[in-house]
Structures are given as structure tokens and as C-alpha cells.
N, C-alpha and C positions, 0 to 999 in steps of 0.2 A: 677501510672496508670492513675490518673486524668489528668495529663498533656498530656498523649497520646490521651485520648478521646477529650480533648480540641483542640489538633492539628488536629485531624481528622475532627472535626466540623468546624474549620477554613478553612480547605482544601475544604470542601463541600460548605461552605458559600461564598468563593471567586468566585466559579463558578456562583453562583446565583447573586452575586453583579455585576460581570462583564457582565453577560447576561442582567440584568435589566438596567444597566447604559450604556451598549454598549461601553465599554472601552476595551483597549487591555489587554487580559487576562495574557499574559506573563509578562507585567510590574508589575501588582499587585501581581502575584504569586511569582515573584522573590523577591520582597520587603518583602512579607509575609514570605517567606522561611527564609530570614535572621532574621526577628524578632522572629519567632517561634524557629529557631535553637539556637539563642543566649539566649533568655529569658526563654524558656520552656525546651529546651534539653541540656542546658549548653554546647553548642558547641562553638568552636572558629570560627571566620569568615572564616578562610581558610578551615575549615572542611565543612562549608556550601557551599562555592564556589566550593569546590572539587567535589560536586555533579552535577555541571553544565556539561551537556553532550557534551564535546568538540568533541567527535567522530561524534556525529550527526551534529554538526555545520560544521565540515570538510566535511561530506558526502553531506549535503544539499548545501553548498556553492560550493563545487567542481563540483557536478552534474549539478546544475543550470548554473554555469559559463561555463563549457565545452560545454554544449548543446546550451547555448545562443550564443556562438561564431558560432556554426554550423548553427543556425537559421539566425544569422545576415549575414553570408556570402552566404546564399542561398542553402547550402548543404542539409539541411533537406527538403526544398521544392522540390529539385531535386529527392531525395530518395522517397518522397511521390508520386510525379508524375510518377516515374518509377513503383512504386508498383501499382498505379491505372491502368497504361497501361497494366501491366501483369496480375493482378488479375481480372480486369474487374469490374463488378458490384456486385460481390459476397461478399457484406459487412457482410453477416450473419456469415461467417466462421472466420472472422478476430479476434474477441475476443477469439474464441476457439484456434486459432493458437497461440496467445499471452499467453493464459493460459498454453498451452503445453510447450511453450518455457520457461516460467517462472518456471514451475515444473522442467524441465530438468536442467536449470542453477542453481537453488536453491538447487537441490539435490547434487551438486558437492562440498559441504562443507559449504558455507555461504548462509543462507536464504535470505540475503539482496542482493546477487549478481544479482538476477533478476531485481533489480531496474534499471539496465542499459537499460532495454527495455522501461521503462516508458516515457522518453522524446521523444521516437520515436513513441510509440503506441498512446499516447494521441493526438498529432497533426494529426496522420494518421486517428484516429477515427473521428476527426473533418472534414477531407477531405471527408470521406465516409458517413457523416451524421449519425454516430454512437454516441449515448449518451456517453459522457466522463465518466459518472459514470459506465456504463457497461464495458468499456475498463479498467478503473481503478480497478474495482472489479475483472475482469478477471486476471489481473496481480497480484493483492493482494491475490486472492485465490490460484493462482499458487505458489506464494511465501510461503504461509502457508502450502500447500500440500507438496511441494518439500523440505521444511525445516525439515520435519519429516522422510525423507529418512534415511536409516541406515548410510549413508555417510555424512549427514549434521548435523549442530549444534543442532537444536532442538531435532532431533531424538537421537543423541549421549547423550545429557544432560539428556533427559527424561528416556531412558531405562538404561543409565549408573547409574543415581541416584537411579532408582528403584532397580537395581541389588545390589547396595551398601547397601541398607537397607533390602535386602532379599525378594524383590517382583519380581517374575519372569515376564518378559515382552518380547515377541518376537518382535524384531525390524521391521521385515517385516509386522507383524500384526499391529503395531503402524502406519507404513506408509500407510497401506491399509485403516485404519480408517480415517486418516487425508485426504487421497485422496478422499475417498468416501464422507466425510462430505463437502469438498470443491466443489466437483462436484454438490452436492445438492444445495449449495449456488450459484453456477454458473447458474443452471437452474432457481433459484429464481430471480437472477439478470436479466437474459434474459426476464423473464416474467414481471418484474417491470419496466425495463428501455428500452423497445421497441425492444428487440432483436428478438422476433418472428415476429414482424412487418417487420423487414428487410427481413426475408425469404419470407413473403407474397409479399413485394414490388418487390423482385427479380422475383417471379413467374409471377406477373402481368406486370412487366416491368415498373412500376411507382414508383416514390418517392414523398413524401410530399415535398412542396416547401421549408420548413424549413430544410429538410434533404438532399437537392440536393448537390451532391459533388461539390467542388469548382475546376473545371478543370483549369489547367494551372495557378492557382493562381488568376483567374479573378473574383471570387465570384460566387454566385448562378446564374443559367441561367436566363436571363431576359425574361420578357413576350414578346412573339412574336407580331409584329405589327398587325397580323390578329386577335389575341385575343383582343387587345385594340380596334379594330374597330368593335367588336361585331359579328364576324362570328360564325357559328355553333360550338358546342363543338368538334365534330368529326374533322372538318376542322382545328380548332385551335390545337387539339392534333396532327394531321398529320404534321402541320407546325412546331410545337414544336419538334416533333420527328426528323424532318429534321435538325433543329437547333442543337439538341443534337448530331447528327451525325457529323456535322461540328465542334462542340466544341471538341468532342472526337478526331477527326482527328488532330485538332489544338494542343490538348494536347500531342498526340503521336509525332507530329513534334517537340514540345518543348522538349520532353524527349530525342529524338534522338540528340539534340544539345549537343555537347561535354561539359563536365565540364571544368571550368578553373583550373589553377594549384592549387589555394588555396582550391578549393572544392575537388580536388583529394587528396590533403594532408589531408583534414578533413576526408574524407572517410577512408583513411588509418589509421588515428588516432582512428576512431570509431571502425574499425576492430581490431586494436591493443588493445583497451580497452577491448572488448569482449574476445579476445584471452587471454589476460593477466589474466582476472578473471578466465577463465576456466582452464588454465594451472596451475596457483597458487593453485587452489582448488584440482586439480588432484594430485599434489605433496604434499598435506596435509598442505598447508599454508593457512592462513586466509587472503584473499585479502582485502585491504582497498580501497574500490571503490572511496572514496573521494580523497585520495592521488593520485590514478591512474588518476583520472579526472584532478586534478591539474597538473600532469606531462604532460599529453597530451595537456591540455589547454595552457601550457607554450610554447609548440612547435608551436601551432596555433597562439599564440600571437606574437611570433618572426617572423612567416611567414607573418602575417597581423596585425601589431600593431594597426592600426586604429580600426579594428573590435574588437580586444581584449579589447581596452579601452572602446568602446561602450557597450560591453557585461557586464562590471562590474555593470552597472546600472540595469541589468536584474536579478541580484541575489536577491532571495526572503528573505531579512533580517527580514521581519515581521514574517514569519513562523519560522525562526531560533529562534527569541526571544520568541515566544509563546511556542514552544516546550521546549526550554531551561529553561524557568521559571517554567513550570509545573514539569519537571523531577527533577529540583533542589529541589523543595518542597517535591516530593516523596522520594528523597534521604534523606531528613531530617526525614521524617516519618519512613524510614527504620532504620536509626541510632537510633531513639528513641525507636524502638521496637513496633511501632504502627501496622505495618503490621503483625508481629508475633502475636500480641495480637488478631487480628481478626482471624487468623488461629487457635489459641488455643481455642478461643470461639467456633469456628465451630466444632472442634474435641470433645468438651465436650457435644455436643448435644446428647441426648439419642437415637433418632431414626437414625440408620446408613444411611438410604437413604436420610434423610433430611440433615444430616451432610455432606454427599457426595455432595449434591446439593449446600450447603453453601460454601464448599471449592472451588468448580468449579466457583461459582459466584465471590468469592474473587479473584481467579486467573484471571478471565476475566476482572474484574473491574480494578485491579491494573495494569495488563499488558497493558490495553488500554492507560495508561499514562507512563509506565515505561518499563524496559527491560523484554522482554518475557523470555529470557534465565535465568535471575535472579529469576524471579517468579517460573519458573519450578524447579530450584534447591532449592528454599526455601519452596515451598508448597508440593512437592512430599513426603518428609518425614512425613508430617502431615497425610498422609494416613495410616501410620503404625497402630495407634489405631483402625481404622475402619477395616483394613484387618485382624488384629490379632484376632478379634472376630469371623472371619469365615463367617460372614453374607454377605460380599461383596468380589467379586473376585478382587484381586489386579490389574491385568492387565487391567480390565475394568475401574476401577477408575482412574488409572494413564493415560490411553489413553484418557479418557474423559477430565481429568484435562489439559493434554497437549494441546489438540486441542482447548479447551475453551480459553486457554491463548494465542492462536495464531490467531484465526479467528477475534479477535477484533483489530488486528494490522492495519487495514485500517482506524482506528480512526485518525483524523488529529493531535491528540496529541502524536502520536507515529511516529517512523521513516518512516514507509511505507506510512501512510496516509499523513504525512507532505510532503513527496516527491511527491505524487500524486497531492496534491494541488499546489505545487511549479512548476509543469511542465505543467500546463494549462495556458491559457492566463489570464491576470490580471482581465479582466472583468468577467471571469467565476469562479474565485477563491471563491467568497462568496457563490455561489450556491453549488459548489463541496464541500467546507468546511462544509456547513450546512448538505448536504446529507450524507457525510462520517461520520459526527458526529452522525447523527441519526442511520445509519447502524451500526457503531461500538458500540454505546451504546445499541442498540437492541440486538446485538450479546452477550452482557454481560448476558442477560436473556435467549434469545432463545437458545444459545449454550449449557448452562448447562441443560436446560429443555430437549432439544432434545437428547443430548449425554448421559446424565445420564439415561434418559428413554430408549434409544436404547441399551446402553451397560451395565450399572450397574443394572438396574431393573431386566432384565432377569436372571442375575446370582444369584438372591436372592431366586429363586424358584427351 
């Protein structure tokens, strides 16, 4: 038991050291995982390396490579320009639309299936002057909500495990709880990251200079000469309005320009990717988005070898290494029984409400760095002692635990968060990484407090 505690302290300590020294977390974490696994857990090196998340590597590399090709050959810009011409200036509804799409796609079997929207939604948000955090959270919350549908992985694992240990849980009720919780988080994201300001800007017909859409790929609208020459504010605004009209007409003209053959093939591949994910999910198969991306990227590389070669440099290897190192260490902790140790300690707490809160905290904390599905399967049985006492309703505790383990997935240390970071421009990645870390870690605490308070507490009276 002492070795398990030491391993947990090392895990926490590495985060502190990497933050203070500003070094790559994945490098230190991977090396530490090998040391702890061999010297404290008596594991062989192949067992330690076996915890490296190859599936996440394939996912991140495949997604970033496929859409890097689409960006390099101009297809993504054309799609964005077309969307701008059709939607107009109604930027307020875009995150809502992507949230709804993410819910629908994720509900078809694989919670991660909605990640195919990320490389489209993030650059589209940039074009509309929408904070990338708002768009990223819209997609992330949609994945979390849709994943708990009765037809999707999180929902199946959660209510299936609950039923196997004798805890009744209605699948539709579980989905309703997840959807409701993520809608609340969406409202919070709108409030925190300028979403409601977009509605106000649309009503007044104005946008802040930093939020100006980049029509036709030209960058923000330049200051009109009248403004530079010091004319009245009203005259300057009138002149600027005329310039905006011209720019929009120019953008519409650019959209009407036909795509070249390579871009048409790219659009077909993007549609093929989305269709493949949906069809495979409908037939009960678990689509591997990373492999599908590699398959369609191979087609595009053969069509345009030069762009395919350039796109290799756009793969976000840094994020792959960071996520890989962390999850490898978490795998060592799981093999040592350190995670189970935390769960057992929580179940032995005398007060049922406090114990429920601790279990949800553990689920959220570990899931922020590891497999949400694995955490659900491991922690749901820990609710048995609490439910057996009759003080807590089993459905309430399991539903709270499930959602708490999912809403933290936007952390950049998990697959969803890492993909969000990887699909923004390189100069924006530090900011998005920092904000997603804060959001994800805050959900470790806010989620259990809110969900235990809303679901578990009322059942005790």
C-alpha cells in the first residue's frame, strides 16, 4: 500500500515540477511511468509501454493529418467562405448548431465520433470572431451529452454496469441528466467566452475590431481612409459600412468560384468520413476515426502528393507525446491498484453523502487523464455499499458519477481536449491549452458538487 501512495504522490509532484520548470509534461511523465512501473510496481517494461495510448496517437495523428491536407489545398477556406455567405452574420447560433450536431453524431455509438466536427468548427469560429473556447466547449459538451444516449458507449457502459450489480437505472433518464447538465455548461460557456456579446453585436449590426470576420481570407476589415483623416464618427461608420458591403460582395463572388478538382475530391472525402462514421455506428460497429482519417488522407495524398507531404509537418506531435506520457503513467497506477485504493477509501467514509461526493471527485479527476469508459466500469461497482444502506438512490449516484466522469473530457490531457488543442492554429494553442486545463480541472470539483447536490441529496429525504 505504501508503494501505491508514493506513486500517487509522484504523479501529482510531476505536474507541479513541470509547471514550475515549464518543461514538456509528457517527456517527464513517460520517464517517470517507466521508473515507477519497474521499481515500485514490479512491472516489466513491456507492461509499462503497453499502457501507451496507441489508439489516441492514431486518432490525433489521423485527424490532424487529414484536415491539414484539406487546409493546405484550400478546401477548408472554401467551405468556411460558403458558410459565411449562407449564414450571414448570425454567429450567435453557430456554437449551438455544432453542439446539436455533436450530440447527434456521438449518440450513434461512439462518443468520440463527433470529433470529426472539430477541425471544421474551430477555424469556422475564427472566421466569425467566435472565441475558440466557446466553439470547443460546444463540441465537447455535445460529445459528453450524446455519449450517454442509450445507443452510445458511455450510456451502455454506465447503465449496463449498474444493472449487472443490481442497481436499476433508466437509460433515457441517464441521457436526460447528461443532456441537461451539458446544456447548463453551454450556457455558462456562452456567458464566460463572449457568446451573448455575439447576439448583441448582431442586434446592433456591429462587431468589435478583434472579432471582425475575415472575409475571403483577407484578414480583418481595414480602417477606412475617412477614419484615418479624422472625420466624424457617424461619417466614418457610414464609410465603413459601405466598405463592409463591398467586402461581403467580394466574398460572395469568391464563393461562387468553382472548386478545383483536388478540392472537390477533398469535399467528397470529408463527406465520406462523416458518412462512414454514421453508417458504422448504425450497424453496431465501433468506428475508428483515426484509421478512417488515414484512409481518406491516403486518397488525398495520391491525388496531390505535394500537399500531402507538406501536411505531415502540421501533425501535432507535441500533444500526442503529452497525452501519451500522462496516460501511460495512469495505466501504471491502475495496474498497481492505486486507483482502486482511492475508491475503497471513499466507500469507507461514514457519511453516505460525503462518500458519494468523494467517489464522483475521484471519477472526474482520473477521467480527466485517462479513459472515461474505463473509469465508469471501475467506479460504478463502488456505489454498491452506499446504495445497499438505502440512504442513497442508486440511479442518482450512478448518473452523477457517469456525468462527472465525462464533463472533464475537455481537459487537454484527454482525447477530446487534446484534439481541440490540436485543431487550432499553433499560436493559439497555448491559450486554448491553458483555458481547457482550467475548465477541465474546475469540472472535477464543480461537477460533483452540482450533480450530487441536484441528484443525490434530494433522494436522501
